[in-house]
C-alpha positions in Angstrom: 75.1 162.2 100.1 72.6 162.2 102.9 69.9 161.0 100.3 72.0 158.0 99.5 72.6 157.0 102.9 68.7 157.2 103.4 68.1 155.0 100.4 70.8 152.5 101.6 69.4 152.4 105.1 65.8 151.8 103.8 67.1 149.2 101.4 68.8 147.4 104.4 65.5 147.6 106.4 63.5 145.9 103.7 66.2 143.4 103.5 66.2 142.6 107.3 62.6 142.2 107.3 62.9 139.7 104.3 65.3 137.7 106.0 63.4 137.5 109.1 60.3 136.6 107.1 62.3 133.9 105.2 63.7 132.6 108.4 60.3 132.1 109.9 59.4 130.1 106.6 62.2 128.1 106.8 61.8 127.1 110.6 57.9 126.5 109.9 58.8 124.3 106.8 61.4 122.5 109.0 58.8 121.5 111.6 56.4 120.6 108.9 59.1 118.2 107.2 59.7 116.4 110.7 56.0 116.0 111.2 55.7 114.5 107.7 58.7 112.2 108.3 57.2 111.0 111.5 53.8 110.3 109.6 55.8 108.6 106.9 57.4 106.2 109.4 54.1 105.3 111.0 52.6 104.6 107.6 55.8 102.5 106.4 55.2 100.4 109.6 51.6 99.9 108.8 52.3 99.0 105.2 54.9 96.3 106.6 52.4 94.8 109.0 49.8 94.7 106.1 52.2 93.1 103.9 53.3 90.6 106.6 49.5 89.9 107.3 48.7 89.6 103.5 51.5 87.0 103.1 50.5 84.9 106.0 47.0 84.8 104.8 48.2 83.9 101.2 49.9 81.0 102.7 46.9 79.4 104.3 44.6 76.7 102.3 41.1 78.0 101.8 38.6 76.5 104.0 36.7 74.9 101.2 39.6 72.5 100.5 
């Protein structure tokens, strides 16, 4: 009986450690996702600005006309 309790406690200790490790990983990935979302928003704004600038340039007559 004592041996089975020790096995269960050992498995529980490993599981607790794994849960803590996975939690740290999830938190880290959450931070990284938020950072990447911010970068994506900045890049989308820049692309929109470039698209507007390209459209404006495309509407002008070339200087040689």
